[in-house]
C-alpha positions in Angstrom: -4.8 7.9 -12.1 -6.5 5.4 -14.3 -7.3 1.7 -14.8 -5.4 -0.4 -17.4 -6.0 -3.9 -18.7 -5.4 -6.1 -21.7 -4.2 -9.5 -23.1 -1.8 -10.8 -25.6 -1.9 -14.2 -27.3 1.2 -16.2 -28.3 -0.5 -17.0 -31.6 -0.3 -13.9 -33.8 -3.5 -15.1 -35.7 -5.6 -15.6 -32.6 -8.7 -13.4 -32.8 -9.5 -10.9 -30.0 -12.8 -11.1 -28.2 -13.4 -7.4 -27.5 -16.4 -8.2 -25.2 -13.9 -9.7 -22.7 -11.8 -6.5 -22.9 -14.9 -4.4 -22.3 -15.9 -6.6 -19.3 -12.5 -6.0 -17.8 -12.8 -2.3 -18.3 -16.2 -2.2 -16.7 -14.5 -3.3 -13.5 -12.1 -0.3 -13.7 -14.6 2.5 -14.4 -14.3 3.8 -10.8 -10.6 4.2 -11.3 -11.1 6.1 -14.5 -14.6 7.7 -14.8 -13.7 10.5 -17.3 -13.0 8.6 -20.5 -12.2 5.1 -21.9 -10.5 3.7 -24.9 -9.3 0.5 -26.5 -6.7 -0.8 -28.9 -6.9 -4.0 -30.8 -4.1 -5.5 -32.9 -4.2 -5.3 -36.8 -7.0 -7.4 -38.1 -8.5 -7.8 -34.7 -5.9 -10.3 -33.7 -3.3 -11.2 -31.0 -3.5 -8.1 -28.7 -6.1 -5.9 -26.9 -5.4 -3.0 -24.6 -8.0 -1.1 -22.5 -7.9 2.1 -20.5 -10.3 4.0 -18.2 -9.1 7.5 -17.5 -9.1 9.9 -14.6 -8.1 13.1 -16.3 -5.6 15.1 -14.3 -3.0 16.4 -16.8 -3.7 17.5 -20.4 -7.5 17.1 -20.1 -8.1 17.7 -23.8 -5.6 15.5 -25.7 -4.4 13.0 -23.1 -6.8 10.1 -23.8 -5.5 6.5 -24.1 -4.5 4.1 -25.4 -1.9 6.2 -27.2 0.0 5.2 -30.3 3.1 6.5 -31.9 2.7 8.3 -35.3 4.0 5.4 -37.2 1.7 2.9 -35.4 4.6 0.9 -34.1 4.0 1.2 -30.4 0.9 1.6 -28.2 0.7 2.4 -24.5 -1.8 2.2 -21.6 -0.6 4.0 -18.5 -1.9 4.3 -14.9 -0.3 7.0 -12.8 1.8 10.1 -13.1 5.4 10.7 -14.3 6.3 13.9 -12.3 9.6 14.6 -14.2 8.0 14.4 -17.6 8.6 18.1 -18.4 12.4 17.6 -18.1 12.2 14.3 -20.0 10.2 15.9 -22.8 12.7 18.7 -23.2 15.5 16.1 -23.6 13.5 14.3 -26.2 12.6 17.5 -28.1 16.3 18.4 -28.2 16.9 15.1 -30.0 14.2 16.0 -32.6 11.1 14.2 -31.2 7.9 16.0 -31.9 4.9 15.8 -29.6 1.1 15.9 -30.3 -0.1 16.3 -26.7 0.9 17.9 -23.4 0.6 14.6 -21.5 3.1 12.7 -19.5 1.9 9.5 -21.2 3.1 10.6 -24.6 6.5 11.3 -23.1 6.5 7.9 -21.5 5.6 6.2 -24.8 8.4 8.0 -26.7 10.9 7.1 -24.0 9.9 3.5 -24.3 10.6 3.5 -28.0 13.9 5.1 -27.5 15.2 3.3 -24.3 13.2 0.1 -24.1 13.6 -1.7 -20.8 15.8 1.0 -19.4 12.9 3.5 -19.4 11.5 2.8 -15.9 14.8 3.8 -14.3 14.5 7.3 -15.8 11.1 8.0 -14.3 10.1 9.9 -11.1 6.6 9.0 -10.3 3.9 6.4 -9.5 3.0 4.2 -12.4 2.1 0.9 -13.9 2.1 0.7 -17.7 2.1 -1.7 -20.7 3.5 -0.9 -24.1 2.8 -3.1 -27.2 5.6 -3.2 -29.8 3.7 -4.3 -32.9 6.9 -4.8 -35.0 8.6 -7.0 -32.4 5.3 -8.5 -31.3 6.1 -8.1 -27.7 4.6 -6.5 -24.6 6.6 -4.5 -22.1 5.1 -4.0 -18.6 6.5 -2.1 -15.6 5.6 -0.9 -12.1 7.0 2.0 -10.1 9.8 1.5 -7.6 7.8 1.5 -4.4 4.6 -0.2 -5.6 2.3 2.8 -5.5 0.3 1.5 -8.5 -0.9 -2.1 -8.8 -0.5 -4.5 -11.7 -1.8 -8.1 -11.6 -1.2 -10.7 -14.3 -1.9 -14.2 -15.5 0.2 -16.2 -17.9 -0.2 -19.8 -19.2 2.1 -19.8 -22.2 -0.7 -19.2 -24.6 -2.1 -16.0 -23.2 -0.9 -13.2 -21.0 -3.5 -11.1 -19.2 -3.0 -8.0 -17.0 -5.1 -5.5 -15.1 -5.1 -2.9 -12.4 -7.3 -5.0 -10.2 -8.0 -8.6 -9.5 -11.7 -8.1 -10.1 -10.9 -6.8 -13.6 -8.4 -9.6 -14.4 -11.0 -12.3 -13.6 -13.3 -10.8 -16.2 -10.9 -11.9 -18.9 -12.4 -15.3 -18.6 -10.9 -18.8 -18.0 -8.8 -17.6 -15.1 -8.6 -20.4 -12.6 -9.8 -19.4 -9.1 -7.9 -22.1 -7.2 -7.0 -20.7 -3.8 -3.2 -20.7 -3.0 -3.1 -22.1 0.6 0.3 -20.6 1.2 -1.1 -17.1 0.3 -3.9 -17.7 2.7 -1.3 -18.7 5.4 0.5 -15.4 4.7 -2.7 -13.5 5.0 -3.5 -15.0 8.4 0.0 -14.1 9.5 0.2 -10.5 8.3 -3.3 -9.4 7.1 -2.4 -9.1 3.4 -1.1 -11.3 0.6 2.5 -10.3 -0.2 3.6 -9.8 -3.8 4.3 -11.6 -6.1 1.6 -13.9 -4.6 -2.1 -13.3 -4.8 -4.8 -15.3 -3.2 -5.2 -17.2 -6.5 -2.5 -19.8 -7.3 -2.5 -18.9 -11.0 -2.4 -15.1 -10.7 0.6 -12.9 -9.7 1.2 -9.3 -8.8 4.3 -7.7 -10.4 6.5 -6.7 -7.5 7.6 -3.0 -7.0 10.6 -1.9 -9.0 10.2 -4.6 -11.6 9.4 -4.8 -15.2 8.7 -7.7 -17.5 8.6 -8.5 -21.2 6.2 -10.9 -22.9 7.1 -12.4 -26.3 6.2 -15.7 -28.0 4.3 -16.8 -24.9 7.3 -16.4 -22.6 7.5 -14.0 -19.7 10.9 -12.4 -18.7 11.0 -10.5 -15.4 13.7 -8.2 -14.2 14.2 -5.9 -11.2 15.3 -2.4 -12.2 15.5 -0.8 -8.8 16.1 -1.8 -5.2 16.5 0.6 -2.2 19.9 0.8 -0.5 20.2 -2.0 2.1 22.6 -0.8 4.8 22.8 2.7 6.2 26.2 4.4 6.7 28.3 2.7 9.4 29.0 5.9 11.2 26.8 8.7 12.1 26.2 11.3 9.4 26.6 15.0 9.9 23.3 16.0 11.5 23.0 19.5 10.1 23.7 18.3 6.6 21.2 15.5 7.1 18.5 18.0 8.1 19.2 20.3 5.2 19.2 17.5 2.6 16.0 16.1 4.0 14.3 19.5 3.7 15.7 20.0 0.2 14.6 16.6 -1.2 11.1 16.7 0.4 10.5 20.2 -0.7 11.4 19.3 -4.3 9.3 16.2 -4.1 6.2 18.3 -3.1 6.9 20.8 -5.8 6.9 18.1 -8.5 3.7 16.6 -7.1 1.8 19.9 -7.4 1.6 19.7 -11.2 -2.0 19.3 -12.2 -4.7 20.7 -14.5 -7.4 20.0 -11.9 -7.9 21.1 -8.2 -5.7 19.5 -5.6 -5.4 19.5 -1.9 -3.9 17.5 1.0 -5.0 15.0 3.6 -4.2 16.5 7.0 -4.3 14.3 10.1 -2.3 16.7 12.3 0.5 14.2 12.5 4.2 15.0 11.7 4.2 13.8 8.1 1.0 15.3 6.8 1.7 18.6 8.6 5.1 18.9 6.9 3.5 18.2 3.5 0.9 21.0 4.1 3.6 23.4 5.3 5.7 22.8 2.1 2.6 23.1 -0.1 1.8 26.4 1.6 5.2 27.8 0.6 4.9 26.6 -3.0 1.4 27.8 -3.9 -0.2 31.2 -4.1 -3.6 30.1 -3.0 -4.5 28.6 0.4 -4.0 24.9 0.4 -7.2 22.8 0.6 -6.9 20.4 3.5 -9.1 17.5 4.5 -9.5 15.7 7.8 -11.8 13.1 9.2 -12.9 12.7 12.7 -14.8 10.1 14.8 -16.9 10.2 18.0 -14.3 8.4 20.1 -11.3 10.6 21.4 -8.9 7.7 21.0 -9.5 7.8 17.2 -9.9 11.5 16.7 -7.1 13.8 15.5 -9.1 16.8 14.5 -7.7 19.0 17.2 -4.2 18.7 15.8 -5.4 19.1 12.2 -7.1 22.3 13.1 -3.9 23.6 14.7 -1.9 23.0 11.5 -4.7 24.4 9.3 -4.7 27.7 11.4 -0.9 27.9 11.3 -0.8 27.8 7.5 -4.1 29.5 6.7 -5.5 26.5 4.8 -9.0 26.1 3.3 -9.8 23.5 5.8 -12.6 20.9 5.5 -13.5 18.5 8.4 -15.8 15.5 8.2 -17.3 13.9 11.3 -18.5 10.5 10.5 -19.8 7.4 12.3 -18.7 4.7 9.9 -21.1 2.0 9.0 -18.8 -0.9 9.0 -21.1 -3.5 7.4 -21.9 -1.0 4.6 -18.2 -0.2 4.1 -17.2 -3.9 4.0 -19.8 -4.6 1.4 -18.1 -2.1 -0.9 -14.5 -2.8 0.1 -14.5 -6.6 -0.4 -15.0 -6.5 -4.2 -12.7 -3.5 -4.6 -9.7 -5.2 -3.0 -10.4 -8.4 -4.9 -8.6 -10.6 -2.3 -8.5 -10.8 1.5 -7.2 -7.6 3.2 -7.3 -7.2 7.0 -6.2 -3.6 7.5 -9.3 -2.0 9.0 -8.0 1.5 8.5 -9.2 1.0 4.9 -12.6 2.0 6.3 -11.8 5.5 7.4 -9.5 6.0 4.3 -12.5 5.0 2.1 -14.7 7.6 3.9 -12.0 10.3 3.8 -11.5 9.7 0.0 -15.2 10.0 -0.6 -15.5 13.3 1.1 -12.3 14.7 -0.3 -13.4 13.8 -3.9 -16.4 16.1 -3.6 -13.9 19.0 -3.5 -10.8 18.0 -5.4 -9.5 15.4 -7.8 -5.9 15.1 -6.3 -4.7 14.9 -2.7 -1.2 14.7 -1.3 -0.6 12.4 1.7 2.1 11.7 4.3 2.4 8.0 3.6 6.0 6.7 3.8 7.3 9.0 6.5 7.1 6.2 9.2 9.0 3.7 7.3 11.7 6.1 6.2 12.2 8.1 9.4 11.3 5.6 12.2 7.8 6.6 13.2 6.3 3.3 14.3 6.2 2.3 18.0 7.7 -1.1 17.1 10.9 0.6 15.9 11.3 2.3 19.3 10.4 -1.0 21.0 13.2 -2.7 19.1 15.6 0.0 20.4 14.4 -0.5 23.9 14.5 -4.3 23.7 18.1 -4.0 22.4 19.0 -2.1 25.5 17.2 -4.6 27.8 19.0 -7.5 26.0 22.1 -6.3 27.9 20.5 -7.1 31.2 20.5 -10.6 32.8 17.9 -13.0 31.4 16.6 -13.7 34.9 15.9 -10.0 35.4 13.9 -9.9 32.1 12.0 -13.0 33.2 11.1 -11.4 36.5 10.0 -8.2 34.8 7.8 -10.2 32.4 6.2 -12.1 35.3 5.4 -9.1 37.3 4.0 -7.3 34.3 1.8 -10.3 33.3 0.2 -10.3 36.8 -0.4 -6.6 37.0 -1.3 -5.7 33.4 -4.8 -6.8 32.6 -5.1 -8.9 29.4 -8.2 -7.2 28.2 -6.7 -3.9 27.2 -7.8 -2.4 23.9 -5.3 -2.8 21.1 -4.4 0.9 21.2 -4.0 1.0 24.9 -0.6 1.2 26.6 -1.5 -2.0 28.6 -2.0 -4.0 25.5 1.3 -2.8 23.9 3.2 -3.4 27.1 2.1 -7.0 27.4 2.9 -7.6 23.7 6.3 -6.1 24.2 7.2 -8.1 27.2 5.9 -11.4 25.8 8.5 -11.3 23.1 11.4 -10.0 25.2 13.4 -13.3 25.3 13.2 -13.9 21.5 15.9 -12.9 19.1 15.3 -9.5 17.3 13.8 -11.0 14.1 11.4 -13.4 15.9 10.5 -10.5 18.3 9.6 -8.3 15.4 7.6 -11.0 13.8 5.6 -11.5 16.9 4.8 -7.8 17.1 3.5 -7.4 13.6 1.7 -10.7 13.2 -2.1 -10.9 13.5 -2.0 -14.6 14.2 1.3 -16.0 15.4 2.4 -19.5 14.5 1.0 -21.1 17.6 -2.3 -19.4 17.3 -2.6 -20.2 13.6 -2.0 -23.9 14.3 -4.9 -23.8 16.8 -7.1 -21.8 14.5 -6.8 -23.8 11.3 -7.8 -27.4 10.5 -5.3 -30.3 10.1 -6.3 -30.7 6.5 -5.5 -27.1 5.7 -2.1 -27.4 7.4 -1.3 -30.4 5.4 -1.9 -28.5 2.2 0.8 -26.0 3.2 3.6 -28.5 2.8 5.4 -27.1 5.8 5.2 -23.5 4.6 4.9 -20.9 7.3 3.7 -17.4 6.9 6.7 -16.0 8.7 9.1 -17.3 6.1 8.1 -14.3 3.9 9.6 -11.8 6.3 12.5 -14.0 7.2 13.5 -14.1 3.6 13.5 -10.3 3.4 15.5 -10.0 6.6 18.0 -12.4 5.1 18.5 -9.8 2.3 19.6 -7.3 4.9 22.0 -9.5 6.9 24.0 -6.7 8.5 23.3 -3.5 10.5 21.2 -2.7 13.6 18.0 -4.6 14.0 16.0 -1.4 13.7 17.6 -0.5 10.4 16.9 -3.9 9.1 13.3 -3.7 10.2 12.7 -0.4 8.5 14.3 -1.8 5.3 12.0 -4.9 5.4 8.9 -2.7 6.1 9.8 -0.6 3.0 9.7 -3.8 0.9 6.8 -5.6 2.5 4.4 -3.8 4.8 4.5 -0.5 2.8 3.7 -1.9 -0.7 1.7 -4.9 0.6 -0.6 -3.1 3.0 -0.4 0.7 3.2 -0.1 1.5 -0.4 -2.7 -1.1 -1.4 -5.1 0.4 1.1 -4.6 4.0 -0.1 -4.8 3.1 -3.8 -7.9 1.0 -3.6 -9.8 3.2 -1.1 -9.0 6.4 -3.0 -9.5 5.1 -6.5 -12.9 3.8 -5.4 -14.0 7.4 -5.6 -11.8 8.5 -8.5 -9.4 10.4 -6.3 -5.7 10.5 -7.1 -3.4 10.4 -4.0 0.2 11.5 -4.3 2.9 10.7 -1.7 5.9 13.1 -1.6 7.8 11.0 1.0 8.0 8.2 -1.5 10.0 10.1 -4.1 12.8 7.5 -4.8 15.5 10.2 -4.3 14.3 10.8 -0.8 13.9 7.1 -0.1 17.5 6.4 -1.3 18.8 9.2 0.9 16.8 8.2 4.0 18.1 4.6 3.7 21.7 5.9 4.2 20.8 7.6 7.5 21.6 5.4 10.6 18.8 4.5 12.9 20.2 6.3 15.9 19.6 9.6 14.1 16.1 8.7 13.3 14.8 7.6 16.6 15.5 6.8 20.2 13.8 4.3 22.6 11.3 7.0 23.5 10.8 9.2 20.4 10.6 8.6 16.6 11.1 10.8 13.6 13.8 12.9 15.3 15.1 14.1 11.9 11.8 15.3 10.7 11.1 17.0 14.1 14.4 18.8 13.9 14.6 19.5 10.2 11.1 21.1 10.2 11.2 22.6 13.7 10.5 26.1 12.3 7.4 24.9 10.5 5.6 22.5 12.8 3.5 23.9 15.7 5.0 22.9 19.0 1.8 21.0 19.9 2.2 18.9 16.8 6.0 18.5 17.0 5.7 17.0 20.5 2.7 14.8 20.0 2.8 11.0 19.9 1.8 9.0 16.9 -1.9 8.1 16.9 -2.3 6.1 13.7 -5.5 6.0 11.5 -8.1 3.5 12.7 -11.6 2.8 13.8 -13.0 1.4 17.1 -13.3 -2.2 16.0 -13.3 -3.5 19.6 -16.5 -1.6 20.4 -18.1 -2.4 17.1 -17.7 -6.1 17.5 -19.3 -5.9 21.0 -22.1 -3.7 19.6 -23.4 -3.2 16.1 -21.4 -6.0 14.5 -21.8 -8.6 17.3 -24.6 -10.4 15.6 -22.8 -10.3 12.2 -19.7 -12.0 13.7 -21.6 -15.1 14.6 -23.8 -15.1 11.6 -20.9 -15.0 9.2 -18.0 -16.6 10.9 -19.9 -19.6 12.4 -22.3 -20.1 9.4 -22.7 -23.4 7.7 -20.8 -22.1 4.7 -17.8 -21.0 6.8 -17.7 -24.3 8.6 -17.8 -26.3 5.3 -14.7 -24.6 3.9 -12.5 -26.8 6.0 -10.0 -24.0 6.7 -10.9 -22.7 10.2 -11.8 -24.8 13.3 -15.2 -23.6 14.4 -14.5 -24.1 18.1 -11.4 -21.9 17.8 -13.3 -19.2 16.1 -16.0 -19.4 18.7 -13.4 -19.0 21.4 -12.0 -15.9 19.8 -15.5 -14.4 19.7 -16.3 -15.4 23.3 -13.1 -14.0 24.7 -13.6 -10.7 22.8 -17.2 -10.2 23.8 -16.4 -11.0 27.5 -13.5 -8.5 27.4 -11.0 -11.2 28.4 -9.0 -10.2 25.4 -9.1 -7.8 22.5 -9.3 -9.9 19.3 -10.6 -7.1 17.1 -7.9 -7.2 14.5 -8.1 -11.0 14.3 -11.9 -11.0 14.0 -11.8 -8.4 11.3 -9.3 -10.5 9.3 -11.5 -13.5 9.6 -14.7 -11.6 8.8 -13.1 -10.0 5.7 -11.9 -13.4 4.6 -15.3 -15.1 4.8 -17.0 -12.2 3.0 -14.4 -12.4 0.3 -15.1 -16.2 -0.1 -18.8 -15.4 -0.5 -18.1 -12.8 -3.2 -15.4 -14.5 -5.3 -15.6 -18.2 -4.7 -19.2 -19.3 -3.8 
C-alpha cells in the first residue's frame, strides 16, 4: 500500500508550488515509508502528483509516479491489483511492452487503452489518479468496496486529492468549516459516511466510483454496484457451499502474491480461521499468524486462535497487551483526520504494530459478517420478524416484564444489555428497529444532547436519513437481506474498512481481505438470508462449507467481536480525562453539546446506572479532534 496526493489547476499556465506537494507527502510517509516520488507538469505548471511507497511487489523497479514511454500519461496508485498477471498477458498479446514487473505499470497501460472502463476490469483494492497530459485531464478511481481511501477538494479553479484528510489539508487554502449535517451523522452512527466528510468543502470519493477532472469541472460516475436482491427462492445448498469454497479459495490464492513476507490475522473466529486454513493449503511454508489478547476474558480470544494455529501448524505469534487508551487516542486522532467512534481501532492499531515487526502484509477476515450474516443484529431481525406475528399486547407484556427484571446497567457486551435493546425496539417497523440497534445516539437522545443552536443549523436534517436512503435503494426482499445490503454499502466502507486501513497503514502494514473479492461479494448477495442464518445462529453457509477445516470448538463458538473494555476504563484510568476534556471550557464554548447532558452521561456511567461507554468514547474522540484540527 501507499499514499497518493496531488492537485490540478484549471489554468494550464498556473505555476505549481512543489513545497505544498511535499507538505502533503510528509503526512503520508507512514503509509509509504520505503520510497517517495513526484511528478510536475511540463514547465512546472498546472499539475503535481505525489507518491509515498510501501514496496510489496516489484521492489526494484516499481517506484512511482510512473509515466508511459511517450510521456503522455502519469499515474500514482495506492493498493494492489491482484489480477495484474492476467491483464499483463492480455496487453502483451496486443503488443504492449513493459519495463517493470509491477501491477502499477499494468494499470497505467490499461488506463491508456480503456480509459474510464479500466476500473471494471480490476480485481483488487485501489485508489489511483492518472494524468493525461495531452487531454489535460485527470482520471481518479476507487475500488468497488472502498478498501482504499481517496479524499478531494474542488472549487472550479483547483482540484486537490489525497489518501488522508490530514494530507489534503496541507495543500493550503482548504476551508475548515464544519458540516453540521456530517456531525449529526457522526453522532448517530459513529462515523461520517461518504461522500461527506466532517468538512463542508471536502468530499470522499464513494466506493465503486470514478471521476474525471477537466477544465475545472468534475464528472463522477459509478462503475459498480453490488446486486440488490437475493434470489426469490432458496438456492441449491450443496452448489452454494461448493461455489463459496471455490471463490474464497481463489480469492486467497490471488492475495498471496507478494515479494515480501506475509501472514494472517487470526482471532480464532470463523472468518479468520477459514482464511488461515486456505492459506495453509496454498503455501509450502507454515503460515505466520498473529493474535492479540487482553487481560479481561470477555475481550480475549487467544484460546480459539491457539486452537486454529495448532490445527494448521502455523508459525503463531501472540501479543498480550494492556492498551493505554490515552496514548492510543493521541496517535489515532490525527491519523483518522475526522471524528471516528469505533473503539476497536485501538486494538487494531496495537495488533498492526506488533504484526509489522514480523511481516509487511497480513490477510484478514473482514467482510465475512456482512456477506454471510455474522452479526447478532441480523439474527435479532429474524427473531423480531417471528415475534411480529404475535399479538402486540403480548409483545408489550414481554417488554414490560423484561424491563423490570433486566438491570439497566449491563455492560454493552452482556446479554442483559442486548436483550434490553432488542425488546425496546420490538414495536417499531423493521427499518426503524434496525436504526435503533446500530445508532450510538438515537434521535431523542441527540435532541437532548445537542444545543438548540446546533439543531437549527441542521435545517431539519436527521442522521438516520442516510441509512433510510440506502434502505430505499433496496425496496424489496426480507428485512435481513436488506440490512446486509445496506451494511455492505454503509457500515463496511464507512467504519470497518476505514478502521483497518488507517490503523494498519499507521505502521506501514498492508492488510488484504479475501472475503471482499468482488466475485465473492456478487455471489453472496444472490444467496437468500434463510441459507445464511437463523434466529439463533449466523454464518450457516461458512460453517457448513468449511466444516472439514474448522475445529469443532471454533465452528460452534459464538461471535465475540474485537473490542476493548471501555466501560471499565472510563470508570478507572480515563475517569479524570472524561471530565477534564468533555466538560472543559473549550468544549462548552463550542455550542454543540449541552454540558448538563454530557455531565448526566458521565454520572450515569460512573454510578453504573447505565453503560454509556460507546457514547462517551464518541464524544471524547470528537473533542480531541476539535483540539487537533480546529483550535
